[in-house]
N, C-alpha and C positions, 0 to 999 in steps of 0.2 A: 669730575665735576661735568654737570649737564651743561648743554649750550646756553641756557639762560642763566645760569650762574656765571659762566666764563664772560658772557656778554656783560652782565651786571657789573662785574669786578673792573673790567677794563672800562667801562664807562665812567665808573665813579672814581676809581682809584688810579686808573692807567695801567700800563703794561710795566714790564721790568725796567723800561727806559723812563717811566713816569709820562709816557705819552697817554692822552685821553682820546679813548676810541670815539670817533664821530659817527658810529653806525646811526642811521636815523631811527627815530622811535616807530618807525613803521615795521621794522624787523621784529620788533618785541611784540607788537600787536599781531603780527602774522603767527608768531610762536603761539600767543594765547588761543589763537583761532584754531591752530592745528591742534592743539591740546583738547580744545572742546570737540573738535571733530572725531578724535579718537576715543574720548569720553562717550560720545554718542554712539559710536560702533561698538564700543564695548558693552553699553546697555542693551543695545540689539542682541548681542550674542548671549548675554546674560539672560535675558529673557527667554533664549531658545534653550537655555542650560548648556550652552557651549561654553562652559567655565573657563577652560585653557584659552580659547580665543578671547574671551573677554578679558582676561588677565593680561594677555598680549597688548591688547589696545590700551588698557589702563596703564601699563608701563610706559607706552610711548607718551601718553598724557603726562604722566608725572615727570618724564625726562624733559618734557618741554616747559611744564609749570609745577615745580614740586612744592609750591607754597599753597596748591589747592587742596584743602582738606578732603572734599567731596572724592576726589580720585583714590585717595588712600582709603577712605569709607567704601567706596564700591567695589575695590579690590578686596577689602576684607570680607565683603558680603560674598564674593566668590569662594574664597577661603572656606568661609563658614559653611557654604553649600557642600563643598568638597570634604567637609569633616576635617580640614587641616587648621584645627583649633588654635595652635600656637601662632602659626603665620597670621591668623586672623587676628590674634591679640596684638601682635607686633604692629600690624597696620592701623588698629583702633588708637595704640598708643601714640602712633605718629599723627594721627588725625587729630586727637585731643591736644596734642602739642601745638599745632596750627590753630585749632578752634576748641577751646574748654568747654563750649556749649553745645557740641554736636551730640545730640540726643541718640541717634541711630549707633553712633560708636559706641556709648555706653552699653546700648542695649545688646548689640553684637559681642562686644567684649563680655559682658555678663553671661550671654547664652554659652559662649565658648569657655569661660571660667566654669561654668556649672558643669558642663561636658568633661572637663578635667577634673572635677571633684573639689574645685577651689569654691567651695559653698559660701563662706563669707565674702570674699572679694566680690563673687558673682551677686550676691545680695546687695552689696554697696552700690555695684554699678547699676542695678535695677533701680533701686531708690532714687539715685541720681537722675536717671533717664525719666521717671516718674514726676520728678520736679519739673524738668523742662518739658515733658508732655503729658500733663495730668489727665488728659481727656482721651488718651490712645487705650482703649479697651484691651486690644490685643496686648500691649505691653502689660497691662494690669494684671492679665491672666499669666503672662510669662513670669512676672514678679511673684504672683502667689505660687506657681510652681516651685520656684526656687525656696520659698519658705517651707512649703510642704516637703520637700526633700530633706530639709534639715529636721524636720519632725520625724519623718521615716527612719531617718539615722539613729535617732534617739530610741525609736522601738526596736530597730534592729538590734541594737546593744542589749536591750532587754531580753528579747527573744533568743540570742546566742548565750546569754548569761544562764538562762532557764533552759537551755538545751531544747527549745521549740524550733527545730530545725525546718520543719516543714513552713510554718509561718515565716521564719528568717529568710528563707530562700524565697518566699513570694514578696517580700518586702523588698528585699535586694533586687530582685527582677525589676520592681517598679522605680528603684533609685537608678538602676542601670539604664533604664528608658531616657531618663535625663542626662546622666553622666557616663555615657558608653566608654569613655577614654579614662575612667577614674582607675588607675592601675591598682591600687592598693585594694580597691573593692573587687576588681575582677580576680585577683589572686585569691581574696576570700572566697568569693564564689566557688572557686574550686573546691576549697576545704569544706564549705558548708553542704555542697552538693554531695560530696563524699561521705561526710556524716550523716546526711539524711538517706544514704543509701543508693544514690544515683551516681554509682562510682564510674560507669562508662561515660557519662556525658562529662563528669569532671576531668577525666583523663583526655577526652577529645579537645576540651578547652585549653587544658594545659599543654597539650601536643602542638595546638596551633599558635600558641604564645611563647613556645620555647625558644625559638631563634631570637626573639627581642628580649626576652625576660630572663635568660638562664644566669644572668649575673646578679638577679636580686634575689637576696635570701628570703624575702616573703613569699616569693614565687616557688623556690626551691622547696621551702618548708610545705607548701600547700600541694605541690605535685607529689611530694614524700607522703603525705597523708591519704592522697587518692591511691597511690601504688600500694601503701600498706593495706589500706581497705579492699583493695582489689586481690590480696593474698599474695603479692610480689615483695616480700619482706626484704630480701637482700636488695633489691632496687631502692626500696624505700630508706634504707639505712644510707645507702650512697648518697640520696637527695639531701638527707639531714646532715650528713658529714660535709658535703660541699657547702651547705648554708652555713654551717659552722666554720668552714674554711674562709668564706667570704666575710662572715661576721662573727667571730668568736663569742660574741655576747648575745647572740640572736637566742633569746630565752624560749620561743616557741620550739624551735627545732632541738634546743638542748633538752627540754622537758619530754618532748616526743620521743627522742631516742632513748632516754631514761626509761620511760614507761614501756617502750616495746621490749627492752631488755628484761625489765622486771616480770612482764607477762611470759616470756620465753621461759623464764628461769622457774616460774611457778608452775607452769604447765609441765616442765621437765619433772619437777618434784612430784607432782600429782600422778603422772605416769609410773615414776618408780614406786611411789607408794602402792599404787594399783597392782604392779606386778608383783608386790611382796605381801600382797593380801591384807593391807593395811587401809581398809576401804574408807575408814572415817578420817583418816588423814588425807586421802585422796581427794575427799569431797571437800575438805576444807582447802587444800591448796587450789583445786579448780575453781572455787568461790572466790578465793581473794583475786585470782586472775581475772575473773569475770567483772569484779567490782572495779578494776584499775581502769579499764577502757570499754565502756559498754557501747560505745559508738562504732567500735570495730566489730561489724556485724558477723563478717565470715569467721574471725576467730572465736567470737563469743560462742557461735553455733558449734564450732568443735569442742569448745570447752564444756558446754552444756551437754552436748552428747557424750562426752568422755564421764562426766559427772553422773549421768543416767545410768552408764554402765557399772559404776561403783553402787548405785542406789540398787540396781538389780541385784548385785551380789549380796545385799543386805536384805533381799527380799522386801524391797520397799518400791514395790512395782507403780503405785500411784504417784510417786515422787519422781520415778524415772520417766513416766509418762507425761508429767508436766515439763520437765525439761526437754523433752525429745519434741513436744508438740512447738515449744518455743524455740528450739533449734531449727526447726522446719520454716516457721515464721520468719525468721532471719535469713535464712538460705534454703531456699526450696529446690535447690539443686544438689543438695549435699546427700549423696547416696547412702552413706553409712547412718545417717539419722533415721531414715526410712527404714534401712534394716533392722536396727535397734528396736525401732518402735513397732515394726512387725513381730521381732522375738516378744516382745512385752505382751502384745496382743495374743500371741500364742499361749504365753504363759497365764492369761487372764481368760482363755478359753473362749477366744473372739476371732477364729480362724478366717473369717469373710474380710474383717479389717486388716489382718496380717497379710492375706493374699494380696490385697490392694497395695500395701506398702512395698511386699517384695516385689511386686510388678513394676511399680512406680521407680524404686531402686535400680531395677534391671535395665529399665528405660534410660536412666541418667548415667549409668557405669555398668555396662554388661559382665565386667571383670572385677567388681567390687566384692562378690561373695559367690559361694556355691549356690547360684540360683535354682540350679535343677533340683537340687535336694531340699531347699528351703520351699519352693513352689510346689513340689510334689507333695510334702508334708501338709503344708497348708490345705492344698485342695483336699487331701484325703481326710483332714479334719473337718473341712465344710461339709464333706458327704456324711462323716460320722455325726456332725452335729444336726444335719437335716433328718436323720434316720429317728426312728423311735429310740428315747432312752428307756431301756428295759430296767436298768437300776431304778430309775425314778419311778417307772410304773409300780414296780414292786416295793418301792419304799426302802431300798436296802443301799448301803454303800457298795463301792466297785470291789472292795475287798471282802465281800460278804462270802460267809462258808456257805456249803451245800444246805446245811440244816437251816440256815437263817434264809435261805431263797426258799425252801419248802415250806417254813413257817408263814412266811410274808404270803406265798401263793395261796396257801390253804385258807387263810384269813380273808384275803380279797376275793378268792373264787367264790367262797360261800355267800359273801357280801353282795357280789354282784350277779350271782346266777338269776337269769331270766325269771325261772319259776319260783324264786325267792322274793322276787319285787311286784308291786302292784301294776296292773296294766298300763297306768298312765306313765310308769317309769321304766317300763320293759325294754323300750327300744334303746334308750341310753344305758341301762344295765347291760343289754345284749353287747354294746360296743366295749364296755369296760371288761366284760367277761371274757371277751376275744382277746384283748391287750394283755389281761394278765395271763392267759393261757400262752400267747406268743412270747412272752417274757420269761415265763416259767421254762417252756420248751428249749429256749437257748441257754439260759443261765444254769439250767439243772444238768445239762451235757458238757463234759469238759471240751470236747474238741469244738463244739460249736460257740461255746463261750470265748474260747481262744479267738476264734475267727471273727466273732462279734467285736471282741476288745481291739483286734488289728484292724478293724475298718473294712472287712471283707464285704463285698459287695452281694453276696448271694444269700445275706440272712435277712433281707427285708421282710415285713410283714406279709406283702401279696404273693411273694415266694414261698414263704414258710407255710402259709395256710391256703395257697391257690393251686397245689398240686405240681409246681415245676420247681420248687425250692428243695432245700434242706429236710423240711418237714414232711415231704410227699403228701402233701394235701390233709394234713390231720385235722381233723374236726375238734374245736376247744372242748366240746362235750366229751369226746373221746379222752382228751387229756384229763379232764375232771374225773371222768370215770376210772380211768387207769389209776390216778392218784390214789383213789380211795378204793381201790383192789375190786373194782366191779360193784361196789354197793353204794347204796344212798345214804350220805351221812345224815339225812335228815329223817330216816326211819323207813319211808315208803319206797317203792321202786321207782324207777325213772319212767314213769309213765308219762304220756302225752298231756294228761291233765294237771300234772305238776307232781311235785314230791309228795310222797305220802306223808301227811301230817307236818313234818317239819321239827326235827329233834333240836335239842338245846346245843348251842356252839360250844358250851364248855366239855361236851362230851362226844366231840366228834369222831374219835375213833373208839368208844367204847363199846359200840355194837355195830360191827360192819354188815351183819345180816339182816338185823331188824330193828326198829326203834323201840325207845323205851315204852314200857307198859304205861297204860294212863288212856283217858279218854280222848286226849289231844295228840297223841302219839301215832305215827306212821304205822303201817303194817310191815309186811315181810320186805327185805331188802332184794336188791338186783342179783341174780336175774329172775328171782320169783317176785310174786307181788305185783304183777303188772308190766314191768319191762318197758322199753322204748316201743312206740308204735311200729309195728311191722316187724319189730324183732331186730334189734342192732347186733350184727354178728361181731362177736368179740373173739377173733381167731387168733390174734396176736396179743401176747403177754409182755407188757413193757416193766421192765424192772425199775424201781424206784430212784435209783441213782443216776440214770442214764440222761 
């Protein structure tokens, strides 16, 4: 009992012996004055934001005059500024017991209740404060904020139901600005951040709250989700189990635990089906697991990469590539997804893309695969892809026989020979004539062809026809001449002014010595009937099959 209350009791009711205290009224007046002095000191400290000192002075004022509502209201203002919302509410309650029309007490209690997430109670306080002070614009804005938080809460529920986690986190962050101590929403923020992929932030928040919230099943569930989505499955299980120990009927924890077990079981079934070459069954199991918890990005990324491997086994490379791209979107630090994506690129003859994927995977986890072999093969394929494709130039398959190569060369060499084309097309014809000669020189020789197919570096065009490579500087016209046994297939000699006449393509080998008879046919064949200008010496005889 404070001094004033003891004094009042003795003055009115007497002491235990029934004696009335005859303290003079001046003593009471002095106590009131002292209380006001402490209030003034408290107000000065409050303005300087020395809230602890202000509270001490208000305590002294309350000790001397506990029936003054403003002392409790001022102390409530200190607690509000210190974000001690429950103490603020308690002082506002005492204020309103003394003076039910104290508008600032309603306002401060409303703000504290809003901070704690007591939305409806806060709204009631603001409405009462507005009735008492209808012209206070700042109060009007605060009351509007309270209504706005209630509207945001409805939006939040809709976003969560529709799994719009980005928008849900944005709305929740705005709610938390006005309700920073709303525990249920703070725990919910952990879950929503994890579901949106911001797992590290979710874990950081849960770590900071663990000491004060470890007995809350809602908190334990939310932390379990964050751990699960971070790949810590065993720790997540323990969180769900602890939540169920605290509250055996906690539905969220129960459902999360069951879903987690189902995903693990389906993944295992998919892996077993894959090992047994049951690829359709494996794809089905992986797909079911993916559909169970699509928010778990790390696990879904693994399941997608596994399903992609099954698609590859079925030669469904496009489906595999879709899954691998999605896997990487969900987890761009998953080395295995990059490795498998690179392998699909290699299957699709896209070595540069494969090389990028292999190098990215190596940067993530240097021990995830035999990167020395993978990268070497990809680099070799890149070199081969940049070389001239002799098979394409001749228009034959890689499995083409020697006879098919000869027929293709014969047809294209005759078509693109410079002397067979008009002057305006001669430059382009010369280029193509040389290309088909290059292609024929390599693909008609078993040894050169094997080296070309294996990606050897010394069979490029400049080496082949530039004097330093396998071909020893062979002129394409020389190859042409050798192919036709030293005679012009067009009928005339290989003179500088062109082929003699120009025989029919249908009778290329009908007369190697001279052209057909007739006014438009050429004369004698090589080496007679004109020959190369200056006389091209053919001292070397190449056989057809080399």
